[in-house]
MARPA-760786 format. One line per field, with one value per residue (C-alpha): chain; x, y, z. Coordinates in steps of 0.001 Angstrom, whole numbers, plus 500000, padded with zeros to 6 digits. Layout:
N
chaine <- (A|...);
px <- (X|...);
py <- (Y|...);
pz <- (Z|...);
! end
This chain:
361
chaine <- (A|A|A|A|A|A|A|A|A|A|A|A|A|A|A|A|A|A|A|A|A|A|A|A|A|A|A|A|A|A|A|A|A|A|A|A|A|A|A|A|A|A|A|A|A|A|A|A|A|A|A|A|A|A|A|A|A|A|A|A|A|A|A|A|A|A|A|A|A|A|A|A|A|A|A|A|A|A|A|A|A|A|A|A|A|A|A|A|A|A|A|A|A|A|A|A|A|A|A|A|A|A|A|A|A|A|A|A|A|A|A|A|A|A|A|A|A|A|A|A|A|A|A|A|A|A|A|A|A|A|A|A|A|A|A|A|A|A|A|A|A|A|A|A|A|A|A|A|A|A|A|A|A|A|A|A|A|A|A|A|A|A|A|A|A|A|A|A|A|A|A|A|A|A|A|A|A|A|A|A|A|A|A|A|A|A|A|A|A|A|A|A|A|A|A|A|A|A|A|A|A|A|A|A|A|A|A|A|A|A|A|A|A|A|A|A|A|A|A|A|A|A|A|A|A|A|A|A|A|A|A|A|A|A|A|A|A|A|A|A|A|A|A|A|A|A|A|A|A|A|A|A|A|A|A|A|A|A|A|A|A|A|A|A|A|A|A|A|A|A|A|A|A|A|A|A|A|A|A|A|A|A|A|A|A|A|A|A|A|A|A|A|A|A|A|A|A|A|A|A|A|A|A|A|A|A|A|A|A|A|A|A|A|A|A|A|A|A|A|A|A|A|A|A|A|A|A|A|A|A|A|A|A|A|A|A|A|A|A|A|A|A|A|A|A|A|A|A|A|A|A|A|A|A|A|A|A|A|A|A|A);
px <- (436561|439360|442146|443043|446452|446836|448101|450608|452146|452306|453796|456638|457213|457342|459709|462089|462032|462439|465930|467052|465761|468305|470862|468527|468294|470021|467114|464243|461766|459331|456205|453163|449727|446421|442825|439751|436192|433808|430179|426613|423645|419943|417498|414186|412401|413180|414279|413430|417218|420287|421552|419558|419471|420711|422324|424630|428059|429243|427905|424902|423994|421101|421063|424183|427766|430160|433352|432792|436498|439600|442792|446514|448741|452500|454237|457637|459193|462608|463593|462083|460059|456949|454758|451549|449837|446674|444607|441040|437831|434538|430994|432217|434133|431150|428796|431227|433276|430696|431323|434948|436222|436732|440501|440344|438021|441144|442690|442289|445412|448221|450225|453675|454951|458120|459049|459645|461338|464505|462695|459869|457207|455892|454856|453492|451489|450011|447731|444780|444492|442000|439706|440341|436591|434852|435878|435510|437676|436740|438778|435976|438325|439655|436200|434365|431199|430854|428661|429349|427355|425033|427175|430200|428386|427308|430878|433974|436014|438875|440106|442394|444854|447467|447810|450110|450284|452088|452560|454648|453646|452138|448878|448327|447945|447141|446535|445367|443981|443473|441630|439614|436242|434004|435248|436556|439709|438916|437807|434331|433720|433526|434737|437627|437987|439611|438063|439613|439789|441199|441871|442647|443299|443747|444781|445165|446274|446486|442880|441255|441376|439291|438855|437366|437430|436028|435431|434554|434205|431869|429593|428995|430472|431226|427920|425866|428171|426754|429274|429246|430311|430793|431910|432783|433352|434060|435752|437670|437680|439488|437591|439491|441368|438024|435755|436088|433562|433190|430791|430473|428300|428257|426551|426544|425186|425048|424155|421232|422002|420178|416452|416747|416284|417040|420024|420102|421267|421910|423057|423630|425343|426502|427378|429286|430465|432806|433507|436628|435605|438997|441667|439296|435939|434618|431241|430014|426689|425784|422973|422727|420581|420687|418531|419118|415685|417036|418943|422280|424056|421440|418436|415861|414129|411396|413802|413311|415936|416824|415528|416379|417634|418915|420622|423152|424762|427645|429825|433358|435526|439220|440552|444273|446571|444529|441172|438161|434434|431793|427994|425616|422051|421022|417610|416807|413487|412164|409311|407542|407258|410604|411667|410394|409194|407787|406522|404925|406391|407365|408874|411644|414305|416241|419373|421430|425081|427948|431464|434823|437871|441563|444234|447765|450599);
py <- (572658|570156|571191|569133|567671|568036|571585|570860|567852|569392|572607|570690|568798|572000|573679|570638|570555|574307|573982|572944|576251|578224|577687|579807|582745|585008|584834|585201|587987|589521|591382|593078|593716|594967|595224|597277|597030|599747|599272|600614|598281|598936|596099|597041|594410|596729|594123|595019|594090|595443|592151|591008|587345|584311|582610|585351|586216|589125|592592|591659|595059|597052|600837|601498|602212|599737|597579|594154|593114|594756|592689|593000|590296|589483|586932|585314|583361|581686|579176|576176|577785|580071|581462|583690|585548|587662|589393|590561|592256|593489|592280|589237|588113|588638|586629|583836|583091|583457|579769|580705|582415|586195|585853|583271|585519|587711|584948|585054|583005|581513|578893|577511|575753|573857|572368|568571|568523|570278|571580|573004|570829|569272|571463|570752|573598|573536|576043|578058|578855|579602|576715|574938|574668|577490|580169|583165|584694|586644|589478|591098|592787|589421|588398|589446|590300|592403|590178|586386|583659|581483|578423|580434|581356|577684|576339|576859|580161|578673|575325|574399|571497|570284|570532|568347|569797|568900|571315|569101|570538|573643|571669|569932|570896|568168|568550|566464|567978|566669|569322|569879|570108|572167|575886|575511|576758|574805|571226|569930|569271|565555|564513|562245|561868|564398|565611|565153|567041|566645|569134|568647|571590|570845|573660|572518|575965|579444|580244|577208|576004|573123|572541|569424|569783|567462|567349|564372|564593|564475|567521|566525|564782|560976|560229|561856|561565|562923|562323|565076|564455|567602|568025|571417|571570|574790|576110|579431|580530|583345|583871|586962|589917|591367|588567|586044|583356|581118|578154|576229|573465|572278|569235|567688|564820|564579|561255|560994|561950|560716|560385|560858|558316|560115|561691|565471|566720|570067|571405|574722|576513|579819|581249|584533|586565|589413|592094|594355|597499|599100|599582|601638|600065|596574|594891|591269|589487|586364|583921|581413|578818|577025|574140|573064|571762|570531|573498|571904|575040|577672|578636|581251|583954|581548|578847|576477|575322|577725|577249|580320|581398|585012|587328|590274|592843|594998|597941|598555|601660|601344|604535|603456|603000|600129|601873|600337|601568|598990|599092|596088|595064|591650|589971|586718|584766|581509|579107|580032|582891|583000|586584|588886|592397|594626|591505|590066|587165|587395|585278|587733|590102|593033|594523|597407|597327|599747|599511|601280|599130|599691|596971|597658|595244);
pz <- (714247|713628|711272|708371|708398|704533|704700|707419|705797|702451|703658|705341|702196|700082|702627|702489|698635|698451|699708|696238|694966|696910|694170|691988|694313|691948|689524|692313|691986|694359|692846|694252|692705|693869|692736|693924|692518|693399|692335|692535|691540|691387|691523|689934|692155|695037|697672|701324|702253|700693|699884|696828|695882|697987|695185|694043|695794|693559|693436|695642|697255|696117|695888|697789|696542|698093|697385|695895|696302|697316|697360|697601|696527|696858|694454|694859|692064|691537|688973|690885|693774|693962|696637|696593|699438|698845|701287|700495|701832|700333|699919|697997|701089|703397|701305|699859|702975|705677|706710|707626|710680|710568|710430|707505|705519|704746|702811|699006|698253|700424|698665|698164|695172|693966|690569|690835|687547|686301|683295|685400|683964|686980|690058|693575|695212|698663|700359|699340|695592|692910|691947|688634|688015|685951|683422|685772|688438|691528|689953|687731|685346|684226|682986|679778|681779|684881|686905|687295|685500|687506|686958|688361|691469|691807|691717|693897|693619|695696|697144|699912|699802|697300|693534|691354|687771|684561|681846|679432|676105|674631|673989|677262|680897|683439|687242|690091|693410|696929|698968|702162|700502|698231|698625|702203|703909|707178|706687|707346|711125|711743|708139|707799|704064|701606|698394|694970|691594|688158|685303|681624|679268|675560|673316|669723|668821|670218|669504|671171|674828|675793|679584|681485|685362|687945|691792|693976|697685|700644|701557|705212|708225|708313|710064|707247|704262|700954|698196|695579|691991|689690|686191|684518|680806|678830|675684|675348|671649|669987|666820|665629|666908|667941|668794|671735|672824|675908|676051|679263|680852|684483|685815|689414|691580|695325|696919|699521|703115|706381|705745|701983|699258|695959|694399|694031|690596|689061|685734|684048|681091|679818|676474|676398|673293|673657|671047|671417|669595|669964|672628|674831|674369|674539|675066|675846|675931|677910|677786|680612|682456|685804|687142|690673|691943|695178|696126|696503|695422|694670|696654|695507|697532|698765|699941|696934|694518|691812|688143|686158|682720|681824|679482|680279|678307|679353|677874|679085|678892|679495|680913|680971|683938|685239|685534|683956|683983|683363|683023|682719|682603|683590|683338|685015|684532|685950|685152|688406|690905|692823|692813|695485|694318|697057|699063|695908|694067|690485|687769|686801|688083|686348|687872|686607|687696|687331|688369|688675|689091|689271|688872|689812|688838);
! end
């Protein structure tokens, strides 16, 4: 597979610019952090294989204790320079990075950044970094729900390329992206065009954050280029000291490929409400839907595009010292039979999930 030249050029630019940061070495800082998520889940449809559903990438194993994600991260910061390197393993890695080589599967983050302005308002970052799309992280303890929403699983968790960001005021954050493609470390074989993205975050006050993110790029080689257009819109709302809410909506369109005549479209949404009972206990409920009839991002158990809605409820117990215990029940249902239960197709699926995670920072 051909390597993209984007990373190489950007890295050279960053190293040249980072020479300016040497004058600030006296305030530099190197920090390490880690995370591990051990889980056990039971699918009441009793799948024949340990991996449950093809459209999920987190907590996917049935009736066997295992690790969803284990990662360790090093972060270096100085006045005008920053760098991150994070390594990872777990079933999330096996499922979500199966297109990458075994060596690249280890990479969760690997990026360098330099401030292009003296006031550190404009940053240029190059490498592998978390995607701007979506309101859920690969780190489960950072999310109000234990499992990821369908819209999160149907959008990128990471991107590889360059990011130019501006944080000029407390209310606005803007960013532009040029990347290899839709959740790829290595580029698409036979493709000569980069992909692009944008991010706009508006926070009128400390309780409201409105996010609009986009992605535009090819999903195949030049000879069968299928342009993909994606929009991700969500709001983070702090309603009180105890209540938080997230409302999100995704939509996308992919142009026809060889032998095709029609556009492929998909859309989905999620509504999450979190209630913080006290410093040790919290709970969250989620309602969601996803409609991808052409199977661009989500394929069901019979090989058709996913059409499903669902509800989940979780309860969390904070043990202190970075330890978190979580349990969740999740119910998914579709308009037609698409979930396999003991070799019989059913319209619905119920999954019980439990997790013990530890965050070190």
